[in-house]
MIVEXVO-720513 format. One record per residue: residue number from 0; x, y, z of N, C-alpha, C, CB in turn. Coordinates in steps of 0.001 Angstrom, whole numbers, padded with zeros to 6 digits. Glycine has a CB too. Example, Ala and Ser with C-alpha at 12.3 -4.5 7.8 and 13.67 -1.06 7.14 Angstrom:
SITE  resi       nu       nv       nw      cau      cav      caw       cu       cv       cw      cbu      cbv      cbw
SITE     0   013190  -005690   007800   012300  -004500   007800   013200  -003300   007800   011308  -004473   009046
SITE     1   012850  -002250   007080   013670  -001060   007140   012900   000030   007870   014084  -000598   005725
! end
This chain:
SITE  resi       nu       nv       nw      cau      cav      caw       cu       cv       cw      cbu      cbv      cbw
SITE     0   023096   031167  -003399   022056   031591  -002483   020665   031203  -003009   022140   033103  -002258
SITE     1   020477   031318  -004315   019179   030934  -004882   018960   029438  -004709   019093   031321  -006380
SITE     2   020023   028665  -004929   019910   027216  -004743   019553   026879  -003293   021227   026518  -005141
SITE     3   020138   027563  -002355   019849   027343  -000939   018383   027676  -000641   020791   028197  -000052
SITE     4   017905   028828  -001123   016528   029238  -000872   015539   028239  -001465   016276   030632  -001445
SITE     5   015720   027912  -002736   014796   027007  -003416   014834   025617  -002777   015138   026916  -004916
SITE     6   016020   025107  -002518   016155   023777  -001939   015531   023663  -000561   017598   023402  -001862
SITE     7   015798   024630   000302   015270   024586   001673   013751   024700   001686   015883   025711   002519
SITE     8   013203   025607   000886   011754   025789   000881   011052   024528   000375   011368   027001   000013
SITE     9   011526   023966  -000742   010866   022761  -001260   011057   021573  -000324   011404   022416  -002651
SITE    10   012227   021406   000239   012454   020321   001194   011501   020459   002382   013928   020318   001679
SITE    11   011405   021653   002928   010522   021900   004067   009051   021649   003711   010700   023335   004565
SITE    12   008618   022152   002572   007220   021964   002165   006907   020489   001917   006919   022782   000901
SITE    13   007848   019761   001339   007650   018332   001107   007502   017567   002412   008807   017762   000305
SITE    14   008362   017864   003369   008297   017207   004677   006960   017537   005358   009495   017647   005576
SITE    15   006535   018793   005255   005281   019199   005893   004064   018500   005287   005110   020702   005784
SITE    16   004143   018113   004027   003019   017383   003420   002823   016029   004102   003256   017185   001903
SITE    17   003880   015475   004658   003777   014208   005394   003489   014443   006880   005072   013396   005235
SITE    18   004053   015506   007453   003815   015790   008869   002415   016306   009139   004818   016791   009366
SITE    19   001897   017121   008223   000593   017755   008394  -000267   017517   007151   000752   019273   008665
SITE    20  -000627   016267   006876  -001338   015979   005629  -002699   016664   005522  -001521   014502   005492
SITE    21  -003366   016904   006631  -004704   017510   006574  -004661   018956   006081  -005361   017457   007949
SITE    22  -003568   019678   006359  -003508   021085   005945  -002475   021363   004857  -003209   021945   007136
SITE    23  -001506   020493   004672  -000455   020725   003671  -000440   019688   002551   000889   020741   004346
SITE    24  -000988   018527   002787  -000921   017438   001807  -002278   017095   001245  -000310   016208   002428
SITE    25  -002710   015861   001494  -003948   015350   000912  -005158   016231   001240  -004199   013937   001399
SITE    26  -005236   016717   002457  -006361   017570   002839  -006406   018856   002034  -006288   017896   004312
SITE    27  -005270   019438   001810  -005191   020675   001002  -005582   020384  -000445  -003754   021284   001057
SITE    28  -005072   019273  -000994  -005374   018922  -002379  -006857   018599  -002556  -004520   017733  -002823
SITE    29  -007444   017965  -001555  -008884   017677  -001606  -009681   018981  -001566  -009302   016750  -000429
SITE    30  -009272   019915  -000718  -009973   021196  -000568  -009987   021987  -001870  -009322   022028   000533
SITE    31  -008904   021932  -002635  -008869   022693  -003889  -009380   021881  -005079  -007453   023166  -004167
SITE    32  -009814   020634  -004816  -010492   019860  -005846  -009602   019051  -006777  -011293   020760  -006650
SITE    33  -008393   018772  -006362  -007516   017948  -007197  -007901   016478  -007066  -006032   018155  -006805
SITE    34  -007761   015698  -008128  -008128   014278  -008077  -007125   013472  -007243  -008214   013697  -009501
SITE    35  -007587   012376  -006682  -006749   011456  -005892  -005858   012191  -004894  -005881   010612  -006820
SITE    36  -006448   012942  -003985  -005637   013769  -003086  -004678   012984  -002196  -006535   014581  -002223
SITE    37  -005062   011782  -001774  -004166   010970  -000928  -002889   010630  -001689  -004875   009666  -000464
SITE    38  -003059   010135  -002911  -001903   009800  -003741  -001110   011050  -004092  -002348   009080  -005019
SITE    39  -001815   012080  -004529  -001162   013293  -004998  -000362   013981  -003886  -002198   014253  -005562
SITE    40  -000891   013990  -002674  -000167   014589  -001550   001178   013930  -001324  -000994   014501  -000285
SITE    41   001182   012597  -001312   002438   011859  -001127   003362   012000  -002337   002148   010378  -000867
SITE    42   002770   011979  -003529   003540   012091  -004768   004267   013432  -004840   002619   011921  -005988
SITE    43   003517   014506  -004644   004106   015843  -004712   005097   016045  -003569   003006   016925  -004664
SITE    44   004725   015615  -002365   005631   015736  -001221   006944   015019  -001446   004974   015197   000020
SITE    45   006886   013827  -002032   008112   013064  -002313   008996   013792  -003315   007765   011666  -002845
SITE    46   008387   014322  -004371   009168   015075  -005361   009787   016322  -004737   008284   015471  -006556
SITE    47   009034   017010  -003887   009583   018204  -003246   010765   017860  -002345   008500   018915  -002437
SITE    48   010683   016755  -001637   011790   016344  -000768   013012   015951  -001593   011362   015173   000133
SITE    49   012823   015062  -002551   013955   014566  -003340   014585   015694  -004159   013501   013424  -004272
SITE    50   013764   016442  -004875   014296   017518  -005714   014878   018648  -004866   013199   018066  -006634
SITE    51   014255   018930  -003730   014806   019937  -002821   016189   019547  -002328   013876   020146  -001634
SITE    52   016359   018285  -001961   017680   017803  -001525   018698   017849  -002654   017576   016376  -000988
SITE    53   018297   017416  -003842   019213   017459  -004990   019663   018887  -005273   018542   016860  -006239
SITE    54   018743   019821  -005213   019095   021218  -005458   019995   021749  -004348   017828   022082  -005574
SITE    55   019715   021379  -003116   020559   021837  -002010   022011   021423  -002183   020032   021299  -000696
SITE    56   022255   020175  -002582   023643   019739  -002760   024177   020057  -004147   023757   018252  -002504
SITE    57   023292   020468  -005033   023727   020829  -006376   024028   019626  -007241   024935   021700  -006304
SITE    58   023193   018614  -007144   023356   017402  -007943   022160   017273  -008880   023494   016136  -007033
SITE    59   022429   017170  -010175   021357   017121  -011190   020402   018309  -011012   020567   015775  -011092
SITE    60   020968   019462  -010773   020176   020645  -010436   019186   021016  -011528   021088   021815  -010166
SITE    61   019653   021048  -012764   018746   021422  -013860   017605   020421  -013985   019514   021512  -015193
SITE    62   017909   019151  -013901   016888   018117  -013986   015914   018209  -012799   017546   016725  -014035
SITE    63   016437   018422  -011603   015602   018498  -010398   014693   019718  -010408   016476   018525  -009155
SITE    64   015079   020755  -011114   014248   021957  -011134   012987   021789  -011989   015060   023130  -011649
SITE    65   013001   020870  -012934   011851   020704  -013840   010573   020287  -013102   012179   019666  -014910
SITE    66   010598   019231  -012260   009359   018895  -011534   008904   020023  -010609   009559   017620  -010718
SITE    67   009848   020767  -010059   009475   021856  -009155   008803   023000  -009915   010712   022376  -008409
SITE    68   009235   023258  -011127   008580   024256  -011968   007142   023814  -012256   009369   024467  -013295
SITE    69   006976   022550  -012581   005636   022021  -012855   004754   022129  -011610   005718   020550  -013328
SITE    70   005298   021764  -010455   004554   021867  -009197   004106   023305  -008961   005414   021375  -008013
SITE    71   004980   024263  -009201   004621   025657  -008960   003590   026167  -009965   005861   026529  -009011
SITE    72   003698   025749  -011210   002694   026158  -012197   001316   025611  -011841   003099   025684  -013598
SITE    73   001275   024359  -011388  -000001   023774  -010954  -000510   024497  -009707   000157   022254  -010671
SITE    74   000379   024781  -008766  -000034   025471  -007536  -000629   026840  -007849   001158   025624  -006578
SITE    75   000020   027580  -008732  -000480   028906  -009086  -001822   028795  -009805   000539   029652  -009968
SITE    76  -001913   027879  -010751  -003151   027784  -011531  -004330   027247  -010719  -002928   026898  -012736
SITE    77  -004070   026406  -009720  -005177   025831  -008949  -005567   026648  -007730  -004820   024452  -008513
SITE    78  -004698   027519  -007270  -005026   028263  -006051  -005068   029774  -006228  -004039   027932  -004992
SITE    79  -004325   030305  -007150  -004238   031768  -007252  -005199   032364  -008277  -002829   032168  -007604
SITE    80  -005636   031594  -009254  -006584   032114  -010246  -007908   032471  -009572  -006818   031078  -011376
SITE    81  -008366   031629  -008653  -009609   031933  -007922  -009473   033235  -007133  -009973   030774  -006967
SITE    82  -008329   033437  -006515  -008110   034676  -005758  -008150   035871  -006708  -006752   034629  -004995
SITE    83  -007517   035722  -007860  -007532   036792  -008860  -008970   037125  -009275  -006700   036384  -010098
SITE    84  -009741   036101  -009573  -011109   036319  -010049  -012033   036861  -008959  -011675   035023  -010594
SITE    85  -011842   036390  -007727  -012752   036773  -006640  -012325   038014  -005863  -012887   035638  -005690
SITE    86  -011005   038180  -005690  -010522   039246  -004805  -009683   040305  -005509  -009718   038650  -003699
SITE    87  -009318   040066  -006752  -008574   041064  -007500  -007079   040800  -007591  -008792   042386  -006893
SITE    88  -006464   041620  -008423  -005048   041470  -008757  -004132   041578  -007549  -004654   042500  -009770
SITE    89  -004314   042604  -006728  -003371   042826  -005627  -003464   041756  -004549  -003610   044183  -005009
SITE    90  -004644   041256  -004287  -004777   040149  -003325  -004094   038897  -003869  -006276   039856  -003022
SITE    91  -004245   038654  -005175  -003587   037503  -005801  -002069   037667  -005739  -004051   037339  -007271
SITE    92  -001578   038867  -006036  -000127   039101  -005997   000430   038860  -004598   000200   040535  -006452
SITE    93  -000305   039293  -003592   000141   039064  -002222   000154   037567  -001895  -000764   039818  -001233
SITE    94  -000912   036875  -002243  -001022   035444  -001929  -000007   034609  -002704  -002432   034948  -002230
SITE    95   000409   035093  -003867   001284   034299  -004743   002760   034644  -004607   000870   034485  -006173
SITE    96   003136   035498  -003681   004525   035961  -003632   005530   034829  -003460   004693   036946  -002511
SITE    97   005262   033880  -002591   006179   032756  -002408   006154   031843  -003625   005819   031963  -001142
SITE    98   004975   031627  -004192   004868   030784  -005390   005711   031354  -006525   003397   030657  -005835
SITE    99   005602   032666  -006747   006385   033288  -007821   007882   033231  -007528   005951   034741  -008022
SITE   100   008258   033434  -006273   009681   033367  -005915   010242   031967  -006172   009883   033756  -004434
SITE   101   009471   030949  -005803   009926   029574  -006026   009941   029223  -007509   009035   028591  -005269
SITE   102   008953   029700  -008254   008912   029460  -009694   010105   030125  -010377   007589   029981  -010293
SITE   103   010342   031387  -010085   011448   032103  -010720   012807   031566  -010270   011353   033593  -010410
SITE   104   012928   031186  -009003   014172   030574  -008531   014441   029256  -009232   014121   030356  -007025
SITE   105   013408   028458  -009413   013558   027172  -010103   013890   027379  -011579   012274   026334  -009965
SITE   106   013253   028367  -012212   013573   028685  -013607   015021   029152  -013749   012618   029766  -014141
SITE   107   015480   029951  -012810   016872   030396  -012809   017822   029196  -012751   017133   031344  -011620
SITE   108   017533   028256  -011857   018395   027072  -011722   018351   026203  -012972   017977   026244  -010501
SITE   109   017205   026115  -013610   017105   025368  -014859   017990   026003  -015931   015641   025306  -015336
SITE   110   017968   027321  -016017   018714   028023  -017062   020207   028144  -016752   018130   029400  -017265
SITE   111   020558   028426  -015503   021946   028718  -015141   022693   027558  -014492   021976   029880  -014222
SITE   112   021973   026587  -013958   022634   025475  -013287   022939   025790  -011833   023909   025113  -014011
SITE   113   023726   024916  -011225   023937   024944  -009778   024991   025927  -009309   024309   023597  -009314
SITE   114   025904   026309  -010160   026972   027214  -009736   028198   026468  -009240   026470   028137  -008652
SITE   115   029189   027238  -008823   030502   026675  -008484   030512   025814  -007232   031482   027778  -008313
SITE   116   029702   026118  -006265   029720   025356  -005018   028676   024261  -005068   029478   026273  -003808
SITE   117   028878   023318  -005993   027895   022251  -006174   028588   020972  -006626   026816   022667  -007195
SITE   118   027888   019880  -006460   028380   018596  -006956   028425   018623  -008483   027485   017428  -006453
SITE   119   027417   019233  -009108   027403   019337  -010572   028679   019992  -011094   026179   020136  -011038
SITE   120   029099   021079  -010461   030299   021810  -010882   031540   020930  -010739   030464   023106  -010053
SITE   121   031642   020217  -009620   032798   019350  -009387   032871   018219  -010405   032749   018774  -007980
SITE   122   031727   017620  -010720   031678   016548  -011714   032079   017068  -013076   030281   015928  -011777
SITE   123   031533   018211  -013456   031852   018794  -014752   033330   019167  -014854   030988   020020  -015000
SITE   124   033881   019660  -013756   035306   020035  -013728   036181   018800  -013919   035665   020741  -012393
SITE   125   035829   017680  -013318   036595   016436  -013463   036496   015866  -014873   036109   015400  -012458
SITE   126   035350   016055  -015519   035167   015533  -016867   035938   016325  -017910   033707   015525  -017220
SITE   127   036234   017589  -017621   036953   018433  -018594   038420   018427  -018382   036467   019836  -018537
! end
């Protein structure tokens, strides 16, 4: 279930960076002051799509979770610290709820792997 949640959310967010670049991709990255927003929007969106799909099918799950953890750490540090400083702890906690869920879900997949209903499990079973 965690793999399904993490995979679907990242896949959806990656696709939206291409469908709605002004509010989800390059435009969002420009608004928060990240360098090269045009490149970064496509770069991050591509990783979210590819890694989201890999996690959904359970292929290279641990490896695919690493870029997603990095993406979430950058997202939290670039967007939620300002909320913390300007609006306080509880406003930041509310705004960051999805970010924390995705970060913790990705960390779980890195530590525990894909589980029994995955391509990773089937490959490992054949190798043993």
